[in-house]
N, C-alpha and C positions, 0 to 999 in steps of 0.2 A: 606727753604735758601732764601732770599730776593732776590728783581732784583740785578744784577752787573754794575760796571760802565761801563764795556765792551760789546760791542754788539756782540753776539754770531750767530750763525748760524741760532739754535733754537729762535731766537730772533728774528730776519729776517723771517722765515720762518710763523710768529705768525703774522707779522706786512703786510707781504706779503698778508696774506690769507684776514687782516682785511680791507686792502687798497682795494682788489679787489674783497670784499665785499660790501664795500659800494662803491666803483664806479658802482656795477652790479642794487645799490639801487637806486643810481642816475639815469642811462640807464630807470629801468625800470617806475621810479617815475615820469620820465618828459616826456615820451612818449606820458603818457596822457594829461601832459600841453602843449602841442603844438599844439595836434591833434586833444583834448578831444570834443573843441564843433561841429568842420567840422563834425566829425565822429560820435557823440549825433544826431543830426542834421538829416546826413542819415539812421538813424540808425529808427527816427521814422519822418521816410519820407517826410523829406526838411521844417518842422514843426521850423523853427529857433525861434523863442518866444519862445515857450515852453520848448527847448531842452540848451537854457541859464538856466533855472532850474532847469533841472535836469541834466546837467553835474556838477554842484555849490554842487548838492545833490552826485552823485556820488564820485566829491571830497574831499566833508564831510565828508562821508563814510569811503572814504580811510587812511581818518584821524584819523576817530575814529577806524579806523584797526590798525593802526600802534601806534594808542596809545596802546590799547590792545592786542596789539601782544607783544609792549615794554612791559609790566606788565605780563603776563604769559610766556614768554619763557625767563624774565629774574629770576624769581623762578625758571623757567628750569635749565639758565646756572647753578644757584649755589648751582643745586642738581646732575646734572650730566658731569658738565663742561663747560671750553668755546667753547671750539674747538668743539664737538659734537652740542653746541647746533648752534655753527656758521655753519657746516653743513647742519642742518636742517634747519633751518632758510631758509639757500640761496635756498634749492631745494623746500620749500613751494612756494615762490615769481617766482620763475622761471617756474613753474610749470604754474600758476595760471595767470599770465603775458601772456604765451601763449597760454594761451584757450582763451582769452580776445577776440584775433582773430577769434573766430568761435559764440560771440554773435551775437545773430538776433533782441534780443529788447534792450534795451539802461537799461531793468532790471538786465537784464544776464551780461552786464560789471557792472553793480552796485556790484553782487554779488562779481565777478570775481577779483576786484578792490577793495575789502573790503575783503579776504583771500589774496590775493598777498602783501595785508596792515599788514598784520597779520605776515609774515618774517621777511618784511622788519624792523618793528619795534622790532624785536626778534634782528636782525641779529646785530644791531647798539651800543645795551645794550652789547652783549656776544663778539662784536670785540674790542668796546674798553676796557672791562676790560680786554680782553686776553692782548693787548700792556701794559696798563695801569700797569698791572703784572710784567711786563719781565724787564718794561724801566724802567732805572735808572732818579732820578729825572732833573740830569743832563740833558738828552736829552728828557726830556719831552712838554718842550714849543713848539721845532721844530719838533717832532714826531707827536706830536699832529695836527700843520699846516697841515702836511705833510697827515696825515692819512687823514682829512678832503678832501683835495683837488683829493680825490677819489671821491668824491662822485661831483666834479665838472667836473672830466674829464668824470663820466660817465653822466652828463648831454649834455657834450660835445657830444660824440657819440649819444644820441638819435638826439638833433640837426643835426652831420652829417647822420643820420639814416635818418629825415627827408628830406633832403636836394638833397638826392641822390638815397636811396632807390623806391620813387614814380614813379621816372623817369627810373631808368631801367627797373622795370614791365614793363612801359610802351612801352619799346624801344623791350623789347622779346613780349610784346603783350598778356602779361598777367591782364592785363588789360586796357580801353581806358581812364581815366580821372585820373585824381591825387588824386581827395577824395576815390575812388574806392582803392585805393591804401593803406588806411588807415590803412583796415580791417588787414591787414598783416604785418604791423608794430611790431604788438604785438610778431610777430611769435621770432624773436630778441630777444625779454626779453626771452629767453630759454636758450640761452648760456652761462647764469652763471652756471646751473647744470651742467655744465661740470668739474667747479672748486668744487664740491664737492668731487671728486673722488680725488683730491689731498689731499684734507682739510683731508681727511680720511687717507690718508697714511703717509702725511711729518708733519702735524701740532700736536704735542701732548699738553695735558694740561699744564699749565702753574706751575710751583711747587708751590708757596706759594698757591692757589686753593689748588694742591693735597696735602700738607700740613696740613693746614687749613682745609681741609674735616676731616684728616686722628685722628687728633688731639682736634675737637673744634666739639659740636655738631649744627648741623644745624638751625639755627634762625627761628623763627615763621616769615611769612607777616608782624604780626600788631607788631612784631620789630620795622619797620621802624616809629610806629610811639610811643614806649615807649618815657618816658622821658631825657633818652641820647642821641636818635636818631632826638628827635620831632624837634625840632629845625632846624638842619640840612636839614631836610626831608623837611620840610615849608616852608622852604629860595630858596632851589632848583625848589624846584616845583615852587613856585613864579616865579622868575627868567626867567626858562624856559617857563611857558605856557606864561609871555608878549612877549618873545623877539620870540616863534613860530609864536604866533598869528598874531604878524606882520610881520614875514618873509614871513610864507605865503600868505598874502595878496599879497604880492609883486612878490612871486615865482607864483601863480597863475594867477591873472591881470595886470601883464608886458605885458605877447605878445598880450593880447586880448587891452590892451591901443597902443599899436605898431600898431597893426590889424585896429582899429577902425578912423587910423589918415586918411584922404581922399587922402591924396599922396601914403597911401598903400593901400586902396579901388580900388582906380582905375586900380590897377595892378593885370596883372592874376594871378590866382591862384598860379600856378606854383612858376611865380615870388616872392608871398608876401612869401610866404614860404621859398624860398631860404634866403631872407633878414632877413625874423625869423631867420633863422638857422645860417647865420652869427651874425650878431647881437648878439645872444643867445651866441657864442661863445668868442664874444669881450665882455658882463659884465661878462661871467665868468673868462675871466682873469684875467679880477681887481679884482673878487672876490676872487679868489686865492693869486694874490698879499695883498688884505686884509687881509688874514688868516695868512700867514707871517709876514706880518708888527704888526698885532696884538698879534704873537708869540715872538717877537723881542721886542714890548712894556710888554709885562709879566714878561720876563726877566729880565726888565731895571725897572718899574716902580712896576707892581706887578698887578697881574689879575684882582683886585676889581677896579682900576682905568682907569688900558686896556678897562674894561667892561664898566666903567662910559663915556669915553672917547669916543667911538666908538658908546654906545644907543645914548648918545645927538645928535651926529654928524647925524644919521642914522635915528633920529626925526626930526629933519630939514631939511633935504634933501628929505627926505618922503612928508613932507608938502608941501615946494617952488615946489617943481619939479613935484606934482599928484595933487594940489588941484583945478586944474584949465586947460584945455587945453594948452597944447604950439604946436608949428607945431614938426615935425618928428626931426632934428636936436636937436633941445636941449632936448625935450623927450628922444631919446639915449642917451644924457650926462648925465642927470640926473637920468637913472636906473645905468649907470657904478658907479656913485660916490654912490647914494645908497646901489649898491650891497656892494660895496668896506668898507662903513661902516656895515651896517647893516646882512652883510652874513660875513663877513671879520670876526665879535667875535663867527661864530663857530666855527672857527680855534681852539679855547682853550677849549668848552666842551668837545670831547669827552677825553682826558686824566687830566682834572679837575673835573669830577662829580665824576665817578667812586670812584677813591681814598677818596672822603666824607664819605664812608659807611665804616664798616667791612667787611672783605676780602667775609665772606659767607653769604652778604647781600648785595654785591658790584655790580652784575649784576641786583638784585631785586628792588633797591634804585635805580638807574641810569636808568633802564629801565623805571621805573613809574615814574621818576619825570619827565627824559627825554621828554617820552612822550603820560604820561596823559596832557602833554600841549601841545598836537595835539587835544584831545580831544575840550579846547577854540577854539584853532584855526579851527577845523572843524564846529563848530559854528558861530566863526566868516567869514567861507567859507561859508554858508548857508544865514548867513543874509544879507551878501554882492551881495551875486547872484539876492537875492530880488530886489536892491535897485539900481543896473548900469542900469536897462532899463531907470530910471529918473535921473537919478542922474551922469551918467556917469563912467567908466568903470576906471576911474583913482583914482575915490573918494575913495574908497574902501584900497586902499593903501595910502592916507595921511592921513585917518582917522586913521587907522591902526598904522601906522608909532607915532602917538602920545603916545602907548602903551609905549614906549621906555624910555618915562619920568619917571613912574612910576620906571620902571627896572633900570632906572639910578642910583636914589636913593638906591632902595633895592639893588645894587651891592655896597653898599657901608657897606651891613650891611653881606655880605659874608662869609666863612671861605674863611682865606688869602692862 
């Protein structure tokens, strides 16, 4: 039985589960981006120079774990089902994000972040396949854009947590300084574990997966590289690797760009954190608007032209906005516009990528292609972490944005 045009309660439950899973992904992923450098500096006894390299290393291993989790749990999702895999992956990243609070050495944090990323990578593949197999094509562009907003809402929650939680702990007398409170922010990441109880009870497996599982033999992983599927695998892998490398440079370094400005350096730590939190919410709103504009254009002119248009604009914005230092106001403007284009295209990926593959190869293919792109992003983060001290924290964003140019060209060769 294929997905019907009507949206049923079962469809809605699966969608809510995937959206919440993606929202908690955003929360857990963004917590480290916002506080990683000062927290690692604290773990290293105040050695800020060495902390920059180790914080980048932790972020790189997080992206490697995300990639590995997408590949491994993608395969598991094809074997045991989408909702079961969704439940398992949410539980993993919730538990190990919480354990990050107990890190006493920077490499403890690296291990916890790596394992939590295994769950986050697997969640995307399972959740996107769950939704793509239940929603009719008529609804997919808007459903994909709305699904992606879960991640941005999670990022907003992380920003609000940074703005509120340290001040609350200080007021309660549990810590004395803002930096001391950073450790306990990771405990907020345990909350997604509650979601697994609801998924287990309320979200059934998609009928398309159940029927395929009963009537078809489970493909092998190497079938991703079989002649009939290989062109799709390579195109999707290339497009996503280029886009993800560019986007993660923007996600990781944009708050550091703001913190590096003289206007922000002169602020007290609490005031700088509040500014970063407010500003992050603003550019995430621009990101959400970009998701829906991309969804509208995909319905009008097709996904390939939409990818090309947004990627070309993202390359220009990233280069102009970050290739040289700008004052606070213009920097914020370019972050907003870059978020609109560079991140807006990701509103199309959740429901565009999984259907490119056969049903029983769907989470394997989506997980492999989407998340192996994070290996490239992780390598890019490692390289960037070594050059920011010499060239400035905005330079990695500028140069990484140029990757959108070959991605734009590749977009025209993607399936319609």
